[in-house]
N, C-alpha and C positions, 0 to 999 in steps of 0.2 A: 739331435740336429738343431741348427739355428734357424728359427723362424723369423723372417723379415716381412713386415707388413708394408703397405705403401707409405704409411707415416714414418716407419723406421727408415725406409730407403730415402725419403725426402730429408730426414734428419742427418743422414750420412752426407748429403749435399752433392753438388755438381762441381767437380774439379775437371773442367774440360781439357786442359793440357794433359793431365795424367790419363784421362779416359782415352784420348786419341792416341797417346803414346802406347797404352796397353793394347790397343787394337793394331797398331803398327807392329808390335811384337807378335801378336797373334797371326798377322799376315806372314811374317817371317817364319813362324812355326809351320804354317801351312806349306810354305815354299820348301821347307826342310823335309816334308813328308811325315812329320811326327804327329799325325792326327788321324782320326777316323770320323767320317761323316756320311752316313747313308743319305740318298736322295729322300727328301722329306715327303711323306704322304699327306694327301688332303682328304679329310673326312667330310663328305657332303651327304645330306639327307633332306628330304622334303623340299625346302626352298633352295634351289641350286646356287643362289647368290651368296648363301652363307657357307662358311667353311671353318673347320677346326684343323689346325696344322700341327703335326708332331715333328719336332726338330731335335733329334738326338745327336750327340757328338762326344768324342774324346779329344782333348787338347793336351799335347805333351809340353815339353820345354818347361819354362818357369810357371806356366799355368797349372799343368799336371792335374787335370780334373776331367771327370766324365759327367754327363747329365743330359737333361732334356728340357726343351721349352715346349709348352703346350699352349697354343695361342688361337683364340677364336676371333673371327672377323664376321660380324653380322651388320651389314651396312644399314639396314632399316632401324637399328637401335637408335640412331641419331634422331629419327622422327619421334621416338618415345622418350627422348631426354636421357638416354643411356649412352655410355661410351660405345663406340663401334667395336673396339677390340678389348679383349680381356686376356691376360697372360699370367702364367705361372712358370717358374723355373725350379727344377729339382736338381741338386748337385749330388753326386755319389763319390765316395772315396774310390780312387782309381785302382787301389790294390784289393780292397775287401768288397767293394760294391755297396757298402753301407750308405744310406742317405745321410748326407752331412749338412745340407742346408735346403731351405724351402723359401723361395721368394714369391710372395703373393702380391704382384703389382705389375701393371703394364709399363711402368716407368723404365726399368732396365732395357726393355725392348725399344722404347722410344729413344733412349739415350744411345743405345748401340747404333741405331739407324743414323742419328745425327752425327755420331762420332766417326762413322765410316765416311760420311760426306765431308766432315772436317779433315779427314786424312787425305781424301782426294784433292781438296782445296790446297792443303799443305804441299802436295807434290806438284800441283799445277804451278804454284808460286815459286817452287824450286826450279821448275823447268822453263818458266817464262817470266819476263820482267813485267809483271802486271802491278803497276804502282797504285792505281785507283780501282777499287772494286765497285761496280754497279750491280748490286745484288737484287735478284728477282725471286719472289716466292709466290707460286700459284697454288693456292690452297692454304687456308689459315686455321686449320684444326690444330690439335696438339703437336703433330709432327712438324708442321710449318712453324709453329711458335717456338718449339725447342730448337729448330734449325737456326732461327734468328738469334736465340740466346747463345748457341754455340759459335756462330759466325761473329757476333758482336764481341764475345769474350776473346776469341782467338785472333781475329783479324780486324777488330774495330777501328784501329788507326788507319787502315787502308780503305775502309768502306766510305765511299763518298755519297752514295744514294741507295736507298732500299725502296723497291716498288713491290706492292703486294696486291694480289687480286684473289677474291673468293666470290663465287657465284652467290653466296648467301650473305655477303657483306663482311666487313673487317672492323673489328673493335680494337683500337690501339691503346685503350685505357691501361692495360697491363704492361705496356712498354715503358722502360725507364726514360725519364725526360732527356737524358743525355743523348739518346738516339732518336727520339721522336721527331726532332726538327730535321733529321735527314731522311725521314720516311714519307712516303705518299701512298695513298690508296688509289690504285688505277681503276679505270672504268671497264677495261677489258683485259683478258689474258694476253692478247696480242701486244698491248702497250707494254706490259711487263717483259714479255718475251723479246720484243725488238730492242729494248733499251737496256738489257742486262748482259754483262759479260760473264756472270755466273747466274744461272737460272735453275731453280729447284722446283720440281713439280711434286706436290704433296697432296694430291686430290683423292677423292673417292669416286671419281667420274666413272660412269658406266658406259661411256663411249669415248672414242678418240676424237680430239678436237684440234690439235696443233697440226696445221696443214701448210706451214710456210717454212722454208729452210732456216737454219739457225744463223745468227750473226757470226761473222768471221772471228775466229779465235776464241769463241765462247766455250764455257764449260757447262754442259747440260747434265744435271744430277737428276736422273729419272727415278726418283724414289717411289713414286706410285705406279710405275711399270706399264701403265696402259693409257698414255696420254697422246702419243705421237702417231699420226698417220704415216704409213711406210714411205710414201712419196716425199714427205718432209725431210727424211733422213737418207734419201737415196744416194746423195753425193758425199755423205760423211764417211771418212776413212778411219778416223780414230774412234773405235768402238771398244769400250772396256766393260768387262763383266766380272762379277765375283766368281761365278762358276757356270760354265756353259751348260752342263747337264741340268743344273737347277733352273736356270733362267730361260732356256729355250723350250718352254712349255707353258701351259696354263694361260694361253692367250696373251702373253706379254708382248711388248713392242719388239723384243728380240725375236720371238717366235714369228711374229708377222713379217719382220724383215727377212727371216730365214725362208718362209714360205712364199713370200711375194716378191722379194728382191734378191733372193739367192744368197743371203748371208750364210757363211759357214763358220764353224769353230776356228778355222785357220784365218778367217778375216777379222778376228777379234783378239784382244789381249786380255789377260787376267789382271786382277788387282795385284797379284804377286809380281807380275812383270813391272808394274808401275812402282811398287815399293822396293823390290829387291834389285831391279835392273834399270831403274830410271827411264823406263821406256817412253814416257811422254816426250822426251827430248828427240825422239825419232820423227816426230811430226812437225811440219812447218808451223810457224807461230800463228799463222792465220787460219789453221785448220781447226774447226770445231771439234770438241771432245765430248762424246756421248757416253756417260757411265750409267749402266743399267744393273743395279744390284738386286738379286732375288732375296738376299738376306741369308747369311750363313749361320748355322747353329754354332760353329766354332766361335763366332764373335759374341753370340749370346752367352755361351759358357764363360768366355774370358771376362765379359762385363759382369756377370754374376759373381765370379771369383773376386773381382775387384771390390764389389760391394760387400761381400761377406768378410773379406779381409779388413776393410775399413770399419765395418760394423763391430767386429770383434775388438779392434783396437780402441774403439770409442765406447765399448760396453753397451752397444745398441742392439736390440732384438731380444728374443725369448728363446732360451734353450729348452728343447723338448726331449723327452725320453722315448 
C-alpha cells in the first residue's frame, strides 16, 4: 500500500478548485445512494472531554473506495503545545478489501472541512447575487487559517473585508501581503459576527457564547458545532445539515435546537438538496442560512482518494508491502 506522511501530503499541495469539485461529486454520489456510511461511534475514556472517533465509509461512483478515518480530539493538548487533533485514514480496495493506502496526517481532515465550506459558499453565490464578501472567522487555529486560504483562493476577488477573532489572539504574520491589508483583528466575537455576511466559527469553545440573531442574508458556517445558544437561531428557517442522524447528537447546536426549540429532521435540508436541487433558492434573499456539518466519512474517503491519486501521479510517498 502507499504510505503518505504529512510531509508527503503537503508536497502534493492544495488545489482548492479541484478539492471542492471532488466533494461536490461526492455529494452527488451520496444523493444517488451509491454509498455506505454507518453512524460514527465516539470512544471516550477517563477524561470525558477527549474523544477518538471512528469514521468508516464506502463511496461508489468515480471514487470507488472504502476506508476509515480514525481521528482523536484532545482539547487539552493545546496547553501542552501539541495539536488538538490527530488523524489517520486507511483506504481499502473495494473489491478485495486489501489496504491500499495509509495517510498519516490531520491535513486531509482539515482540507475536507474547509472544502465543504467552500462548496456551501459556491452554492450561496449561485443562489444569491452577493457581490462583496465580508468574511468573518471566529477561531484562528489550523481550521480557521485553512478556511481563509480556501476562501482567498476561490473567492478572493469578491472578498472586501476579513475580520478575525480568537480569544487567545491572532497572529497574521503567515497571511500573504496581498490579503493582509483587507484584514482586521477584532476585539470581540460579536464585532466579527455582526459585520460579516459569511461567518465561520472554528473554535474549540467549551460553552456556547453566540446569543444574538444573525445578520439578514448571512451564511453561518458552524464548523465547530457548539457555538450558538438556541435562542440566537430560533427564527432561522434555512437550516442545512450534512446528515441529520449524525449531527443531531453529541450536544451539537442542532441537538440543542431539537431539544429546546423543537427543530425536526423535516425542518432542515441536507447538503444533497443544496447541491443536487439548488434548494437555497427556496429561501428569501434576506433569510440567514445556518449550515451545521458533523463531518461525513464519505467526504474524508473522497479527499483521501484525491491525495493518493495525485501522490501516485507525482511519485510521492512510500510503497509498503
